[in-house]
N, C-alpha and C positions, 0 to 999 in steps of 0.2 A: 363775525361771519364764519360759517363752517367751510373749511377747505374741502371741496368735494373730491378733488384729485387725491388729497391726503387720505380721505376716507377710503377711496378705492385701493390705494396702495396698502393701507393698514389692513384692509379686509384680505387682500391677497397674501400679505406677509403672514397673517394669522392662519390662513388656509394652508400655506406651505409648511408652517411650523407644526400645526396640529393635525394635518391631514394624514390619512392612513398610508401605508406603504403602497397599497394598490392604487390609491388615488394619485400619488406622486409619480408612480410609474406610468400612469395613463396620461399625466400632464407634467412632464419633466421640465417644461419651460417655466413652471411656477417659481423655481428657485431664483431665476434672474429677475423676475418681477418683485420678488420679496426683498430684494436688495434696494434700499432707498437711494443709494449713491449711483447716479446716472453716469458719472465719469470715473475713469481710471486713467490717471495721467491727465490732469485738467488742462495742461498746456498743449495737448495734442488734439487739434480739431479734427473731427470726422468730416471729410470732404464728400459732399453728396451732390448728385444730379437727379433731376426728375425728368423722365422721358415719357411724354404724353401729358399734355396740360389741358385736356378737355375738362368736363365737369368733375369726373372722379379724380383726375390729377390735381386740380385746384383744391378739391376737398381734402386730399391727403396732405397737401402743403399746409392748409389751415391747421390740420391736426398736428403736424410737425411742430408748428410754432405754439401749440397749446400744451406741449409736454412740460410738466412742472419741473422746477429745479434748474431751469436754464441749461439744458444739455449743451455740451460744447461741440456744436456742429456748424458747418457753413454750407449753405445752399449755393454751390459754386456755379451751377449752370442749369438751364432748363432747355428741353428739346421738344420740338413738335414740327410736323411738316405742314401745319396750317397756321399762317401768320396771325390770324385773329385770336387763336388760342394763346399764342405767345404774348400778344399785346395785352390781352385781358389778365393774364397771369402776372405780368410785370406791374400792372396797375394794382392788383391785389397785394403784391409784395411791397409796395411803397409804404404801407402802414407798418411794416416790420423793418423799415430802413434797409431793405435788401435789394440789391441790384445785380442779379446773376447774369452771366453771359448767356447768350441765346444761340441755339443751333437748330437747323432744320433737318439735319441728318445725324443719326446716332453714331455712325462710323467716324464722322468728323469730330464729334464730341469726344469719343474715346481716343482719337489720335492726338487731340490738342490739350486734354485736361488730365491731371493726375487725380484719380478718384479712389475713394475707399468703398463707396456704396452707391447704388442707384435704386430709384423707385420707378417701376415700369407701370404705367397706367394707359397704355395705348389700346386701340381696338384689339380684340382677342387674336386675330390671325397674325398679328405682328409680334406677339409675345415671345415666341420661341426663338427666332433668330436674334432678336435684340438681347434676350437673356443669355443666350449661348455666347454671343460676341462679348458681352460684358464679363461673364465668368472666365472666358478664355483670356481676357485682358487682366485677370487677377482681381476682379471687382465683385464684392458681395451684392446679392440681388434680393430686393423685395419686389415681387410681381403680383399684380392683381389676379384674382381668379377669373375664370378657370385658367389652367396653365397654358393650354394651347388648343388649336382648332381640330387636331386629329391625334390619334393614339401615338403615331410615330414621333410626332414633335414633342409630345408630353414625355415620352421615354428619352428622347435626345436631350431634353432639358435636364431630366433627372441624372442621366449618365454623365453629362458635363459637370454637374454639381459634384458628383463623386470623383470624377477624374481630376478636376481642378481644385478640389477641396475648398470650394467657395460656398458660402451660405446661400441657400435658395429658400426664401420664406414666401409662402403664398398667402394672399390677402383674405384669409378666413378669420375675420375679427371675432367671431363667437368663441374661438379658442382662448380669448383673453377677456371674455365677458364674465364678471363675477357671478351672475345668475347661472350661467352655464358651468362655470368651474365648480360652484357649490352643488348644483344639481347633478353634475356628472359624478362628483364624489359620492353623493347619496346613492346614485344608480349603481356604481361600481361596488359600493359597500353592501348592496343587496336590499336597500330600503324599499324598493318597489317590488321585490320578489323576482319571479321569473318573467322576463320580458317576452310577451307573446306577439306584440305588434307595435310598430311605430307608424304613426300616420302624420303626414305633413302636407301643407298646402300653402300656396301664395297666390292670392287673388287680387286683381286690380281692375279698374274700369277706366281705361284710357287707351288711346290708339298707339301709345308708346313711340309716337313720332316726335321729332324735334323740328322746330321751325328752321327754315333755310335762310341764312343771311342774305338780305336783299332779295329773297325769293329766287335765289340763283339755283336753277334746276340741276346745273352741272355738279352741285355739291351734295346731291341727294345721297349717294352711297357713302361719301365721306362722313356726313353728319348722321345719317340713319343706318349705319353699318349693322346694327343689331337686327335689322329686318331682312338681311340677305344672307343666304346660306354660305356664300363664299367666305364671309367674315365672322359668322356667329351661328350658334345653334339656338338662338332666341331664348325662350323661357328656360331651356335646359342649362346653358352655360352662364346665363345671367342670374338665374334664381335657384333652380334645383341644385346647382353646384354647392351652394351654401348648405342646403338642408340634407343632402346625401352625406356631406361631411359630418353633420351632427349625428346622423344615424350610425355611421361607421364608428365615430368616437364613442357613442353610447354603448354599442355592442362590443367594441374593441376587436372587431373582425370585419372583413370585407364580404360583400355578397358573393354568391356563387352563380347567380343568373339574374336576368332582367327581361321583362316583356312590357310592351306599352303600345299606346295608340295616341294619335293626335290629328288635328285638322285645322284648317283656316275656316272657322265657322262664321265669324262676325266681321272682321276687318278685311274686307275684300277690296284692297287698295293697291295691289301690286306687290305686297310683301311676299317673301318666300318662306318665312318661318311660321310655324303653327301659332295660332292665338289661343289654343287650349290643348293640354296634354294630360295624360294619365299613365302612370307606370306602377309596376309591382316589382320590387327587388326582393329576392329570396336569399336567405342565409342558411348555412349548412345545418344549424340546429332547429330549423323550421320557423324561425322568426321571419315576418314579412315587413317590409317597408313599403307603405302604400302612399303614393304621391299624386297630387294633381295641381295644375296651375292654369290660370286663364286671365284674359285681359278685358272681359266685358261684364264683369260683376265683381264688386268689391266687398260684399256684405261680410264675408268670413275673414277677409284680410289674410294674415299669414300666421302660421303656428307650426310647431313641432310637438307632437304628443307622444310621450314615451309611456307605454301602458304595460304594467306588470300585474301579477295576481294580487299584490298587496296595495297597489296605488298607481297613480298617474302623475307625470310632470308635464306641464305646459310651459315651455321656456319663455316664449315671447310675452306672456302675461305674468311671468314670475310667480307661478302658482304650483303647489303640490297638493294632490288630493289623495286621501286615504280611502281604501275600499271599505273600511269600517269607521266612518267618521264619528266623532264624539256626539253623544246625544245632546239635544237642546236642553237648556236649563229647565227645571221642573215646571215652572209657571208657563214658559213658552211652549213646552210640550203639551200641557193641558189645553192651551189656547189652540194649538195646531189640531189636536184631536177633536175639539169642539167644532172648529171650522170644517174639518173633513166630514164630521157627522152631519152637519147642517147643509153643506153646499155641494159635496161631491156627488156626481151622478153615478149610477150603477153602470159598470162597464158593459159594452156590447158582449153578449154571450153569458152574462151573469157573473156572479162573484168568483167563479172558477177561472176566469180569464182576466188578467191584469196586464195592460200594455207596459212594456219596459221602456218608458221614456227616460231621457237623459237625467242624471242626478242633478238636483238643484243645489247641492252642497258646494259652497264657494271656495273651499280649500284654504290653504295657508300660504303666505309668501315664502319663497325660497330664500331671498335676502331682503333686507329692510328697505332698500332703495332701488329704483329703476334708473336712476341718473348715472349711467355707467361709463360712457366714454370709451367703449372698447376699441375703437379705431385708434384713439390716442395711445391706449395701452399697447396695442400691437406694434405701433411705431416706436414707442419707448423701448419695448423689448428688442426690436430690430437694432436700434442703436447700441443697446447693451451687448447684443450678440456680436455686432461688428467690432466693438471694443475688445471683446474676448477672443475674436477671431474664429468663432464657431457657434453653432446652435445645435440643440438636441435634434438628432436625426429623425425622431418621431414626428416633429413638426413638419418636416419636408414630406414625409410619407403620408401625413394627413392630407396635404394638398395634392399629392400625386394620386392617391387612391380615389379621392373625390373627383378629380378631373377625369381619370380613366373611366370611372363608372358613369360619369355624366355623358361622355361621348358614346359609351356603349348603350346608354339609354336612348340617345338619338338614333343610333343604328337599329335598335330594336323597334322603334317606331317606324323607321323608314322601310324595314324589311318585313315587319309583321311577324318576326320570329322571336323565340326565346333565346337569348344569347348568353354565352359564358365568356369569361376573360380569356383571350388567347394566352397560351403559356408564356410566350416571349415578353409579356407585359407584367407578369407576376414578379413582385420583388421578393 
């Protein structure tokens, strides 16, 4: 049986060893993933706590226990202010023979436990204070994206990371995805030529609501926090934050402005965040990042399309397309020509006008497999960073810039203005 985790590590090791200097400079965290040894000092356990044990927190815990090689860590404690979440997580952990201590307040957790690292998966508006408290207590932090609910808190988190010299890794798992790592190396090597536009979208068709335990209305904001502006920017902080990070990574620069629009078009159910948004981010060299997201139609799903004059990469479907695709084999070309001659209609306006429909060329895979486990890889990297006591600064900046421009996108929608980053938030 093929060890898929081993295949992923072998791929990344090969990428790190054979990648160009430019690619490794753009993804310096590759070196830690290229090292197959998860432990340094095998008798020294990494003491971890997870703060926030809702759906995402439980998912991260599952991935922790899927890291290959039996990394030497102990899940010492879990923390959540909702008892049902704690109970469900304890039930999940039984299959791993793990019985962590439980807390309902992160300050009590920090006071009572000696920790090396925490994983934060609480609602967005709670990220900043928890992360800052942890770093000030000497603890390394993995925090889900986006970083925080406003620009000031994002900057406070980053400044604390610098002042306390603690790791602050933000949960952008695409940074560890072999498709993205290989694709970014090709982009940075110039395989696509001059990038003229990046287009991305994330479309769903559901109301984004979660059912309330026992239909208890008092839990509405606790359970459905993503729908209320006090706690979340909705589609921006939950979805766009991933894809603006991809655009910034691909271009190796941050935008200079953003403008956008949005509305509650379909789900008129008391929510406060928009159910559809559209934004344009502009970069200094003239490249545009065009983005849209909605929750009432899922036909197009999600994608990031990096478009240069030599070709296109679509990361989510693991495809690269050349602007000059190879010709079909001779017999197939003959069949195509015969079919076109027999069945094609004359275009409206005569033969001088030909509609520029999308190319039907199916492209080539970026890597051979889509079974990638990028969340497991990012947590594996986090444990290795914790053992080393530091992480590449660029990985923190990726999370920072994506978070800042996500919130600026929200502000552009709210104000109807084209916005630039205030100077105090430029790193």
